[in-house]
RODO-2510 file (C-alpha; in nm, 4 decimals, decimal comma):
residues 317
     n   res          X          Y          Z
     1     m    -1,3647     1,7908     0,3244
     2     k    -1,2733     1,4714     0,1396
     3     a    -1,2031     1,1650     0,3523
     4     a    -1,1689     0,7895     0,2951
     5     i    -1,4058     0,5579     0,4792
     6     a    -1,4643     0,1822     0,4873
     7     g    -1,7805     0,1395     0,2820
     8     d    -1,9829    -0,1693     0,2009
     9     n    -1,7759    -0,2279    -0,1134
    10     g    -1,4332    -0,1298     0,0160
    11     a    -1,2687     0,2100     0,0538
    12     e    -1,4801     0,5075    -0,0545
    13     i    -1,4229     0,8830    -0,0662
    14     r    -1,6903     1,0820     0,1174
    15     d    -1,7497     1,4485     0,1967
    16     l    -1,7328     1,4883     0,5760
    17     p    -1,7402     1,7904     0,8099
    18     k    -1,4071     1,9512     0,8909
    19     p    -1,3059     1,8556     1,2487
    20     e    -1,2661     2,1032     1,5337
    21     p    -0,9954     2,0527     1,7989
    22     g    -1,0725     1,9577     2,1563
    23     p    -0,8711     2,1241     2,4341
    24     n    -0,5718     1,8898     2,3920
    25     e    -0,6017     1,8300     2,0189
    26     v    -0,4485     1,9542     1,6953
    27     v    -0,6186     1,9817     1,3563
    28     i    -0,3789     1,9174     1,0666
    29     r    -0,4342     2,0219     0,7053
    30     a    -0,3024     1,6926     0,5735
    31     r    -0,0841     1,6950     0,2634
    32     a     0,0112     1,3283     0,2672
    33     s    -0,0534     0,9994     0,4416
    34     s     0,0649     0,6401     0,4061
    35     l    -0,0804     0,2920     0,4281
    36     n    -0,0458     0,0333     0,7041
    37     r    -0,1617    -0,3277     0,7240
    38     a    -0,4295    -0,2279     0,9731
    39     d    -0,5977    -0,0249     0,6961
    40     l    -0,6739    -0,3492     0,5106
    41     l    -0,8465    -0,4933     0,8172
    42     a    -1,0445    -0,1735     0,8764
    43     t    -1,1514    -0,1660     0,5110
    44     s    -1,2714    -0,5263     0,5219
    45     r    -1,4903    -0,4553     0,8252
    46     g    -1,6840    -0,1771     0,6522
    47     g    -1,9296     0,0139     0,8648
    48     g    -1,8215     0,3613     0,7608
    49     a    -1,5081     0,3708     0,9756
    50     r    -1,2552     0,6426     0,8918
    51     l    -0,9406     0,5038     0,7291
    52     g    -0,5744     0,5964     0,7800
    53     l    -0,3415     0,5920     1,0797
    54     e    -0,0911     0,8709     1,0072
    55     c    -0,0419     1,1919     0,8158
    56     a     0,1798     1,4942     0,7539
    57     g     0,0859     1,8537     0,6778
    58     e     0,0450     2,1978     0,8341
    59     v    -0,1234     2,2716     1,1658
    60     d    -0,4610     2,4341     1,0973
    61     a    -0,5853     2,4852     1,4549
    62     v    -0,4974     2,3858     1,8124
    63     g    -0,7006     2,3382     2,1286
    64     n    -0,6843     2,5911     2,4096
    65     a    -0,4687     2,3607     2,6287
    66     v    -0,2080     2,2855     2,3600
    67     t     0,1369     2,4398     2,3981
    68     g     0,4468     2,4170     2,1814
    69     i     0,2540     2,3693     1,8563
    70     k     0,0952     2,6510     1,6578
    71     p    -0,0974     2,7018     1,3323
    72     g     0,1315     2,6893     1,0312
    73     d     0,3826     2,4431     1,1804
    74     r     0,4851     2,1591     0,9478
    75     v     0,4117     1,8376     1,1367
    76     l     0,3781     1,4624     1,1142
    77     a     0,1485     1,2615     1,3404
    78     s    -0,0162     0,9309     1,4118
    79     a    -0,3890     0,9928     1,3832
    80     a    -0,7105     0,7991     1,3302
    81     g    -0,8694     0,9005     1,0008
    82     g    -0,5417     1,0020     0,8376
    83     f    -0,6764     0,9628     0,4826
    84     a    -0,8480     1,3007     0,4771
    85     e    -0,7922     1,6667     0,3944
    86     y    -0,8189     1,7611     0,7631
    87     v    -0,7193     1,5324     1,0500
    88     v    -0,7611     1,5773     1,4260
    89     t    -0,5351     1,4058     1,6791
    90     d    -0,4039     1,4359     2,0346
    91     a    -0,1188     1,6872     2,0576
    92     r     0,1114     1,4292     2,2182
    93     r     0,1090     1,2333     1,8914
    94     v     0,2315     1,5302     1,6848
    95     h     0,5960     1,5950     1,5903
    96     r     0,7465     1,8819     1,3958
    97     i     0,8860     1,7852     1,0559
    98     p     1,2634     1,8383     1,0623
    99     a     1,3849     2,1562     0,8951
   100     n     1,5464     1,9753     0,6024
   101     n     1,4353     1,8593     0,2595
   102     m     1,1902     1,5987     0,3899
   103     t     0,8733     1,5934     0,1767
   104     y     0,5264     1,5527     0,3219
   105     e     0,5065     1,2057     0,1673
   106     q     0,8337     1,1032     0,3329
   107     a     0,7223     1,2494     0,6661
   108     a     0,3845     1,0737     0,6512
   109     c     0,5604     0,7348     0,6339
   110     l     0,7294     0,7798     0,9732
   111     p     0,4812     0,8157     1,2639
   112     v     0,3432     0,4607     1,2935
   113     a     0,6759     0,2941     1,2125
   114     l     0,8674     0,5048     1,4645
   115     q     0,6269     0,4605     1,7545
   116     t     0,5599     0,0912     1,6843
   117     m     0,9229    -0,0085     1,6489
   118     h     1,0732     0,2053     1,9237
   119     n     0,8187     0,0517     2,1584
   120     a     0,8795    -0,3030     2,0293
   121     v     1,2593    -0,2956     2,0100
   122     v     1,3516    -0,0648     2,2997
   123     t     1,0664    -0,0677     2,5528
   124     a     0,9070    -0,4129     2,5170
   125     g     1,2125    -0,5906     2,3726
   126     r     1,4551    -0,4204     2,6127
   127     l     1,7355    -0,4341     2,3545
   128     k     2,0709    -0,3565     2,5133
   129     r     2,3837    -0,2326     2,3366
   130     g     2,5789    -0,5318     2,2056
   131     e     2,2775    -0,7653     2,1911
   132     t     2,1387    -0,9271     1,8752
   133     l     1,8066    -0,8518     1,7023
   134     l     1,5920    -1,0516     1,4578
   135     m     1,3176    -0,8755     1,2597
   136     q     1,0538    -1,1140     1,1210
   137     g     0,8830    -0,9635     0,8150
   138     a     1,1631    -0,7133     0,7700
   139     s     1,0688    -0,5742     0,4261
   140     s     0,7571    -0,3978     0,5571
   141     g     0,7782    -0,0306     0,6528
   142     v     0,7779    -0,1090     1,0240
   143     g     1,0300    -0,3894     0,9720
   144     l     1,2733    -0,1654     0,7861
   145     m     1,2399     0,0968     1,0584
   146     g     1,2871    -0,1626     1,3317
   147     m     1,6191    -0,2762     1,1891
   148     q     1,7423     0,0819     1,1671
   149     i     1,6387     0,1491     1,5257
   150     g     1,8161    -0,1682     1,6357
   151     k     2,1400    -0,0531     1,4748
   152     l     2,1010     0,2959     1,6191
   153     m     2,0509     0,1563     1,9701
   154     g     2,3683    -0,0520     1,9453
   155     a     2,2671    -0,3997     1,8276
   156     s     2,5797    -0,6012     1,7422
   157     l     2,3965    -0,8099     1,4801
   158     v     2,0683    -0,7371     1,3016
   159     i     1,8972    -1,0219     1,1173
   160     g     1,5993    -0,9653     0,8866
   161     t     1,3654    -1,2119     0,7154
   162     s     1,1701    -1,1964     0,3924
   163     t     1,0347    -1,4713     0,1693
   164     d     1,1118    -1,2701    -0,1466
   165     p     1,4746    -1,2876    -0,2715
   166     q     1,4703    -0,9409    -0,4294
   167     r     1,3435    -0,7828    -0,1091
   168     r     1,5954    -0,9792     0,0980
   169     a     1,8732    -0,8364    -0,1196
   170     r     1,7726    -0,4822    -0,0208
   171     l     1,7495    -0,5339     0,3549
   172     k     2,1177    -0,4470     0,4040
   173     e     2,0346    -0,0892     0,2970
   174     f     1,8357    -0,0555     0,6201
   175     g     2,0682    -0,1977     0,8834
   176     c     2,0419    -0,5708     0,8133
   177     d     2,3614    -0,7746     0,8593
   178     l     2,2119    -1,1129     0,7676
   179     a     1,9016    -1,1669     0,5519
   180     l     1,7160    -1,4992     0,5812
   181     d     1,4175    -1,6663     0,4140
   182     s     1,1523    -1,7362     0,6809
   183     s     0,9878    -1,9944     0,4518
   184     d     1,3049    -2,2076     0,4717
   185     p     1,2598    -2,4464     0,7678
   186     k     1,6348    -2,4313     0,8358
   187     w     1,6504    -2,0566     0,9055
   188     p     1,6758    -2,0994     1,2872
   189     q     1,9944    -2,3010     1,2315
   190     e     2,1379    -2,0076     1,0372
   191     v     2,0536    -1,7783     1,3292
   192     r     2,2298    -2,0053     1,5770
   193     k     2,5311    -2,0302     1,3457
   194     a     2,5525    -1,6509     1,3209
   195     t     2,5299    -1,6119     1,7001
   196     a     2,7883    -1,8797     1,7957
   197     d     2,5003    -2,1144     1,8920
   198     k     2,3669    -1,8703     2,1527
   199     g     2,0527    -1,7672     1,9675
   200     v     1,9196    -1,4163     1,9211
   201     d     1,8422    -1,1876     2,2152
   202     v     1,5393    -1,0024     2,0775
   203     i     1,2924    -1,1153     1,8094
   204     v     1,0355    -0,8674     1,6802
   205     d     0,7738    -1,0740     1,4996
   206     m     0,5311    -0,9506     1,2343
   207     i     0,4492    -1,3063     1,1155
   208     s     0,3543    -1,5059     1,4290
   209     g     0,1361    -1,8154     1,3610
   210     s     0,3532    -2,0025     1,1119
   211     v     0,6890    -1,9235     1,2733
   212     v     0,6174    -1,9299     1,6476
   213     n     0,8082    -2,2482     1,7272
   214     q     1,0955    -2,1532     1,4972
   215     n     1,1219    -1,8247     1,6865
   216     l     1,1494    -2,0184     2,0115
   217     e     1,4213    -2,2355     1,8561
   218     a     1,6145    -1,9295     1,7328
   219     a     1,5877    -1,7350     2,0600
   220     a     1,8604    -1,7234     2,3219
   221     v     1,8162    -1,8235     2,6843
   222     l     1,6439    -1,5241     2,8484
   223     g     1,5541    -1,3967     2,5016
   224     r     1,2556    -1,1720     2,4338
   225     i     1,0006    -1,2283     2,1558
   226     v     0,7734    -0,9320     2,0807
   227     n     0,4523    -1,0188     1,8943
   228     v     0,3726    -0,7142     1,6779
   229     g     0,1865    -0,8612     1,3782
   230     r     0,0218    -1,1806     1,2640
   231     l     0,0650    -1,1966     0,8857
   232     g     0,1313    -1,5701     0,9163
   233     g    -0,1855    -1,6374     1,1159
   234     n    -0,3393    -1,5628     1,4546
   235     k    -0,2936    -1,9190     1,5826
   236     g    -0,0194    -2,1817     1,5765
   237     e     0,1470    -2,4588     1,7729
   238     f     0,3512    -2,3426     2,0703
   239     n     0,6323    -2,5456     2,2255
   240     f     0,5815    -2,4703     2,5927
   241     d     0,8808    -2,6832     2,6926
   242     v     1,1308    -2,4799     2,4848
   243     h     0,9651    -2,1605     2,6099
   244     a     1,0189    -2,2706     2,9697
   245     l     1,3675    -2,4169     2,9204
   246     k     1,4971    -2,0946     2,7676
   247     r     1,2980    -1,8745     3,0081
   248     i     1,1852    -1,6628     2,7132
   249     d     0,9695    -1,3527     2,7617
   250     y     0,6896    -1,3668     2,5016
   251     i     0,5415    -1,0171     2,4827
   252     g     0,2309    -0,9027     2,2958
   253     v     0,1950    -0,5396     2,1880
   254     t    -0,0791    -0,3438     2,0125
   255     f    -0,2027     0,0146     2,0026
   256     r    -0,5688    -0,0909     1,9969
   257     t    -0,5906    -0,1227     2,3763
   258     r    -0,3595     0,1647     2,4729
   259     s    -0,4812     0,4849     2,6301
   260     l    -0,3903     0,8308     2,5012
   261     d    -0,1615     0,8696     2,8015
   262     e     0,0234     0,5498     2,7086
   263     i     0,0561     0,6543     2,3443
   264     g     0,1757     0,9970     2,4553
   265     e     0,4474     0,8364     2,6669
   266     i     0,5550     0,6150     2,3750
   267     n     0,5952     0,9255     2,1594
   268     r     0,7856     1,1080     2,4339
   269     l     1,0312     0,8196     2,4632
   270     l     1,0877     0,7868     2,0900
   271     r     1,1530     1,1613     2,0600
   272     a     1,4179     1,1368     2,3318
   273     d     1,5964     0,8447     2,1655
   274     l     1,5362     0,8918     1,7946
   275     w     1,4612     1,2512     1,7013
   276     p     1,8204     1,3674     1,6495
   277     s     1,8602     1,0810     1,4007
   278     v     1,5315     1,1686     1,2287
   279     e     1,6493     1,5288     1,1964
   280     a     1,9815     1,4108     1,0547
   281     g     1,8056     1,1943     0,7958
   282     k     1,9457     0,8729     0,9447
   283     l     1,6023     0,7126     0,9914
   284     s     1,3919     0,6980     0,6763
   285     l     1,1713     0,4669     0,4728
   286     p     1,1563     0,4026     0,0983
   287     i     0,8345     0,4909    -0,0828
   288     y     0,7352     0,2170    -0,3253
   289     k     0,4550     0,4117    -0,4937
   290     t     0,2438     0,7235    -0,4340
   291     y    -0,1305     0,7490    -0,5046
   292     l    -0,3777     1,0353    -0,4916
   293     l    -0,6435     1,0255    -0,2190
   294     d    -0,9110     0,9638    -0,4837
   295     d    -0,7262     0,6435    -0,5760
   296     i    -0,7132     0,5012    -0,2238
   297     a    -0,8856     0,1790    -0,3331
   298     d    -0,6036     0,1117    -0,5826
   299     a    -0,3442     0,1799    -0,3124
   300     l    -0,5109    -0,0716    -0,0805
   301     s    -0,5186    -0,3285    -0,3622
   302     l    -0,1432    -0,2896    -0,4058
   303     m    -0,0871    -0,3435    -0,0347
   304     r    -0,3162    -0,6471    -0,0372
   305     a    -0,1059    -0,8013    -0,3169
   306     n     0,1994    -0,7819    -0,0858
   307     q     0,4449    -0,7105    -0,3658
   308     h     0,5774    -0,3776    -0,2416
   309     f     0,8981    -0,2930    -0,0535
   310     g     0,8674    -0,0207     0,2081
   311     k     0,5732     0,2197     0,2166
   312     i     0,2798     0,3132    -0,0050
   313     a     0,2141     0,6874     0,0205
   314     i    -0,0978     0,8944    -0,0378
   315     s    -0,0741     1,2504    -0,1716
   316     i    -0,3526     1,4810    -0,0508
   317     a    -0,3946     1,8035    -0,2521
***
């Protein structure tokens, strides 16, 4: 089967053996996948690692302990090695594609965004109905999904940031009430103005380094800041006094250190809260451009340029 790996000179297509399912696993004949920022990091490390974090397609085979999923089912899933013709993953990470007009490319854009943002906004961020939410780096796929989830879970005000004016103008299509430029040093003042000087209850941060202290300034007393990504750097100054005065919870999340049981529970929780809205087409992501699997290197170059809005999809014949 064809699969994308991190070679010495970037992403390469190789011929690899078709996977077989373990007792609790599902093999998917992938028809589409989509890119995530983590794919850039994996590509840069080389070493032959399989690329891709999600896919959509038809179930090809299931392990002998798997129930509720059968060969032929149309599914979407988070899965290591998602840029391949056949993908194996734990059954708890697999969801049926809703019985509507959702394409495989559209379905393949959902798994990582749904599980990342439900966990960040609802579980780690503990967003309550009527509270306010700020999404840093809102024009990314996960950012757009996070704003939609915030609205669905009852946020009274959703704020999104982007440094690009054209992308900021589109944030309102995905649940954003107020779009701000995170490169403007005065943006925390705009947050406080919009929240009657209280500050925002939950901040989900994909930027980190360069905006850490501004996040603290913009947060409410007893606010929660969830560190999801570090596009603005892994390190930065941190105002410990403001952190203590406001009694802010600063929470780090990643899937790299989570067990399969933990990831399974994250998927169970998101299904309970979000799946009716997924089925109704109320949670979706825009596809900026679609590439063929053979052109994965070009797709990664587009993501690296950081000029896209939403997701970059991969079509797998």
